N, C-alpha and C positions, 0 to 999 in steps of 0.2 A: 364503574368501579368506585369503591369507597376507601381507597388506600390513603395513608397520610401523605404520600407523594404521588401525584397524579400525572399521567402523560398529557402533553409531551414534555420531555426534559432534555435540555442540552447538556451533553456529558462534559465532565472535567477534561481538560486538554493538557498537552505537554509541549514545551519548547525545546528545540534542538540544542544540544551542547556537544562539544568536541571532547571525547575521552570520558572515561568513567569518573564522575566527581569524587574527590577525596574528602568525603564528609561522613560524619558519624550519625547524622540525623536522617539517613535515607534507608529505605527498603528497596531492593532491586527485584524486578520481575522480568521475565521474557517479554519481548515486544511481539505480539501476535500479528501476523499479516492477514487480516480478515476484515469483516464489516463490524464496526462498533455497534453494539446492541445493548439496550437497556430492557430487561425483562420485567414486566409488571404482572404479578399473579394475585388475583383476588378470588379465592375459592375456585370455581370452575372456569373463571375467565382468565385468559392469558393474552397479553399484547406484547409484541416485540417492536420496540422503538429504535429508530436509527439516529445517527448523530445530526442529521438535518431535520429531525423531528417528524419524519415521514414513517408510517408503520411498515414493518417488514413482515408482518404476520402471514400474509397470504403467500409469500414467496418461500416460506420455510415451514410448511404444514407438519413435517415430520418431527419438529421440535416440541409440539404442543403436548403430546402424550408423555414424553419423558419429564417435562417440566411439571406437569400435573402429578406425576408419580413420585418425583424426588424433591421438589422444592417445598418449603414451608407454605402453608395455605395462603398466607398474606405476606408478600415481600416485594421489594424492588431491588433488582440486582444489575450491576453494571458489568459488562464483559464484552466478548468478541465472538462473532460467528465465524467459523472456519470450515473449510472443506479440505480433506486430505485424500490423495491418491498415491498408492504405492508407498505409504508411510512417509509422505512428504506433503507439506502445505501446497495447495494448488489454487492460487488466487484467480487464475484465469477461469477455472471451473466454477469458482464461487461467483464470479461476475456473471456467468451464464445463467445463474439461478434467478436473476431479475428478468422475468419474461412476462409479457402481457397476456399470453394465452394460458388459461388454467390447465389445459391438457398437458402443455409443455412443462409447467410448474410441477405437476404431479409426477410426470415421467422423470424429471431431473431429481426430484426428491428421492426417488428409488435408486437412480443410477449414481448420483453424487451427493449422498446425504450429508447434511451439515452436522457440526458439533458446536457446542457452546462452552467457552472458557470463562468462568466467573473470576473477577478480580476486585470488585468493590461492592459495598452494600449501602443502599440509600434509605431503606426502610425495612423493618421486620415487625410483623404483627401490626399494632396500632402506633408504633414508635417511628418517628422520623429521626434518623441517626446522622443526617448530613452535617450537623454541627459538631459531631464528635470527631476527635482527631483520627487520622488514618489508622494508627496502631490499634485503637479501640474498635474501629469498623472491621479491621482485619481479624481481630479476635472473635468478633461476632460471626464473621464468615466461617472461620474454622469451627466454631461451635455448631452452626446450623447447616453447613454444607460440606463437612469433611468426608462424608460417606457417599459423595456423588459417584456415579458410575457412568461410563460412556453411554450416550454421546454427550454427557454433561461432565465438566471437569472444574476443579478449583486450581487456579494457577499457583505455581510455586513462588515463594519469595525468599530472599536472603538478605542479611545485613553484612555478610562476609564479602569484602571486596575481591579477594582472590577467587572465590566461587563465582562471583558475578562476572569476572573476567573470563573464567572458563566457559560459563554459559554464553557470553558474548561471542566467543570464538567458535565453540562447538555447535551451538544451536542454529547458526546460520546454515549449516549443512542440512537442516530439516526444513528450511524455507522461512525461518524467522529472520527479522531484519534488525535486531539489536536488543536494547534493554530499555525499560522504563524505570526511572528512579523517582520514588515518591517520598516526600518529607513526612516523617512519621507523625508530626503534630498538626498537619494541615487538615482543616475541615474539607468537606466536599464542596468545591467551588464551581458552580455550573459555568461552562463556556469560558473558563479562565485557564491560562497556560501556566499554572503554578507547579506542575510536575515537569520532569526532565526526560528527554529521550536521547539515547545514545545510539547512533546508527553507523553502519559501516560506510566509510568514505574511501573511494578509490579514484584513480584517474586512468584515462585511455586516450590514445590518438585516434581521431576519426576523420573521415573524408567529409567535407562540406559539399553536399551534392545539390543543394537548392535552399530556398528559403520561402517563408510565408510572410505576408505583410502583417503588421500589427493590427489589432482589431479596430483601432481608431483611424486606420489608414495612413498613419504618419510613421514612416520608417519600417524597419524589419522587426517583426515580432519574434520569429524563431528561425533557427538554422536547422535544416534537415540533415541528419547524420547517417553515414553509411560505413560498414565494415565489409571487407572481402571475405567470403566464405571459402571452404576447401575446394569448391568447384570453380573459383575465380569470379563468381558473381558478386556484385555489390549489393549487399542486403541492407535495407532500411532498418536502423536500430533505435531510432528515437530522435529527439530534438534537443537543442540547447536554446534557452530563453532567459528571461529576467534581465533584459538590458534597460539601461536608463534611456530616457527620451533622447538625450543628446547622442548616446551611442547608437540608437536605432537609426538615426539620420546618417551618422558617419558610415555605418555598415552599407547603406545604399550606395554611397560613392565608392567605397572600397571594393565592393563586389560587382559593380557595374561592368567592368571589362570582361568578367567571366560569364555574362549573360548572353553575349553575342553568339548566335547560332548554337547555343548550348544544347538544345533538344535534339539536334541532328544525329549525334552519335551517343546520346545519353543512355546509360544502362536502364533507366526507369522510363524510357520513352513510352512504353505501353501501359503506364500506370492507370489510365482510364479504363482499361479492360478489366472487368471484374475478376476473371479467372487469373489473370496475371497478378493482380493485387493480392489475391488469396495465396497463391503459391510463392510469390516473390517478396511478400511483405513490403509492398511499395506504398508510398504516401498517396493521399488524394481521395480515397474512397470514404464517404461518410458511413457511419454505422449508427445503431440505435442508441449508443451511449452519447453521441455528440452530433446527431443528425442536423441540428440547427446551425452548426458552425461552418464557416467557409473553409473548405479543405483545398482550395486551389493553391498552386505553388509556382514559384519561378525556378526553373532549372538552371544549374550552373555547370560550367565546364569542370571536369573532374581533375582539379589541380590543387586545391587548397586543403590544408590539413590543420585541424585544431585539436588542442588537448582539452578535454572536458573532465569535470569531476562528477562521479556517479556513485550511487550507493550499492546497488545490486542489479542483477539481470533477471529476466523472466522470459523463458522460451526464446532466447536469442535476441532480446531487446533490452534496452535500459529500462529498469522498473519505474523510474521517475524522470521528470524533466531534468536534464543535466545543466551544469553551469560551466561557461567558458573560463578556462584558466589562462590560456595564451595561444597565440598562433604558433605553428611549428613549420617555419619555412625550411628548416633543415630536414624535414621528413617528406617522403614521396607518398602519394596515395597508396601505392602498392604495399607499403609497410603497415597499412592500417588493416589488420586482420583480427580474427577472434582469438588467436593464440595469446595475445597480450592481456586478455581479460583475466582477472584474478577470481577464480571460482572456488567456493568453499568446499571443504571435504564433506562428502555425504554423511548425514547423521539421521537416524530414524526418529520420526516425530513421536513415536510411542515412547522413546527414551525421554523426550522432553515432558510429555504429559505424565510420565510416571516418576518424574524427579521429586 
């Protein structure tokens, strides 16, 4: 390629903030729940770059033809690859698109095709526009990409705080997880967290059913969390982590009494069985996403309840690693069920893309 901006590029990043910032120098965009992707097009050549600088091109072959048909002949565009099913973002289906077998890649490209949402411009023609302020780059995007058609889209933006709040509330029902707030005068700063992200924050009470040791072997690295489903089974819903070194050591002593004979009547006793893991969402089985990690765990008696902070759920699990807020000695494990989770009102993804 002979573009003014060549791959690999580390994309601009965002830091988390609480609440929509009350500032007049920001443009707000929907926060897409997908794979960050920078598209490089130089004539008949197209490359899809990821945020970790590894190419995504081979995993999304269905994107090449639309890009060649609709994008300017020479451009570098920052955006997000998404997969939608039943008019709702499906991150789990998107994850499945990363597969080592070419035959599987082609099959999934037909069954769960991706879409691309453009939200920034790094180069157009022979011009590197990264030094231009965001409002100028956005104007160029609207000039050159306003006529995009599915599976390619130009994300919506607004400076209106009330509309941004509406998007923040409504769009979660389509699988989006918040807003990105971009300073209008900022240049494109690679790998810098100069933008802001506003995500949904909630809390829930969960059973602490076990733990894993920290990767350095000193103290507890993560707590395994469970919620009771409608059938009375304890379903593994994620982990709580991010403890200080001191706190990791303290947790070992605090939880030690609950380890005695904990596996005898533990609801996840059969976690090592592959079929049980698949149907019961139990911890312990490695997968192709983290095959090198140690997934062994220490079971605990089902007695302790913790309140955790989470952002969203995906297929009955916490979407991200949760953070411990406090222990709940006033709660019994039986009170930790799915009914307490705050679920968004369904909203069609087509309504977001058409905004």
